[in-house]
N, C-alpha and C positions, 0 to 999 in steps of 0.2 A: 124658222127657229135658227138660232146661231149657236154653233159649237164652240166652246171656250176651253182652253187647257194651258197650264203652265207647268214649269218646274219650281223649285224653291226661289230662285232668283227672279221669277216673274209673279210670285204668289200675291204679293201686296198690290201690284197693278191690276191683276185679274180681280181682286176683291174691288177695287175702284170701279173696273168696268162692269162688274156684276151689279153693284149699286146703281150705275148709270142705266143698265138694262132694266132693273126693277123700277126705277123712278119713271122711266119712259115705256113701261109696259112691253118690253121687247122680250120675246120668249127666247130662252137659251137653255142649253144643257152643259153642265160643268163636268168636264172629264178629268178634274184633278189638276194639281196636286191639292192636298188639303191643309198644308202647313208650310212653315219655313224650314222643315227638316230637309237636309240634302236628299235629293232624288235625281233620277235620270230623265233628262228631257225628251229622248227619242220615243219613250213610251207614250207621252202625252201628245207630242206632235202627231204621231202616227194614229193615235185614237181619234183625234179631231179630224184628221185628213180623211180617215176611213168613213166616219159619219157623214162628211160632205160627199164623197164619191157615191156612197150608198144611198144618198138622197134623203136621209133622215134629218139632216140639217141642211140649210140653204147655203150658208157660207160658214167660215170658221175663223177664229182668232187664237193665235198661239203666242205665248210669251215665255221667254227665258231671260237670262241676265242681259245678253246682247241682242237676242232675236236671231242671231245667226244660227246657232246649232239647231234650234227647234224648227227654224224655216227649212234647213237642210232635210231634217227628219220628215217633215210634212211632204215635202217635194219628192220624197222617194215613193210616195204612193201615187200610182198611174192615175192620171186625170186631175191631179192637184197642180194648181199654179199659185204657190204661196209667195207673197211679196214682202220683203222686210221694208217697213217705211218708217221714217223718222220725222216726216212733215206732211202736211195736208196735200201739197202739190202732188208728191209721189203717190199718196193714196188715191187721189182723184185719177191720176194718169194710169195707174196699174189697173183700176177698174174699167176706165174708158177704152184703153188701148189693149190691155193684156187679158181682159176678163178674169182677173185674179179672183179666186174663190177662197183664199185663205190669207189673212192679214197677220204678219208677224211683227211683234213689237219687242224691244229691249227694255225690260223693267228697271234696269240700272242705267239706261241711256236717255229715256224720254220721261219727263214728269207727267203726273197724272192729268193736269190741265190740258197739256198738248196732247197726250195720248187719247183723251176723250173727244177731241176735235178730230184726230186722225181716224178714230173708230167711226164717228158720225159721218165723215167724208166718205170712208170705204163703204159703209152700209147704204148710203144714199146716192151713190154715184152708179149710174147704169152703164153697161157695156155699149160703146157706140154702134157696134155691129157693122161698121164700115168694112168694106171688102178687103182693104189692105191689112186691116187688123186681124180679121178672121183668117186670112191666108197666112200671116205670120204665126198665129196661135197654132194653126194646123200643122206648121212646120216643127213645132216644138214638141208635138206629140210623139212619144216613143213608140216603136213598132213591137 
């Protein structure tokens, strides 16, 4: 299951991604928001991240206007490696090298066509499990 959440700046892109999930029979849980009414991104970023850390969801996707604020919020949760991606190469690399478990997108930065390709790449790329990448990830963990 994929956790997904956004603020008002990412709401429309979130709806596009949800349609993609439904068309492709991908299970998801929507953590909000529910409209274009202004709201605070930290709440949604942290809820998605918590679902991933607790194991109720395998990966997460968070979206705000730029993707920056909500990625910072998600990364405040211990065990989360949220990566802001605006292209498929970054999405593939962050999964293969960083074992990122949350994808952040900018709803006002990336159009829906590219965003869906980024989501697909993120969800379908496995972590390489190479020793050098595992070692580096371990160095990122907070004590």
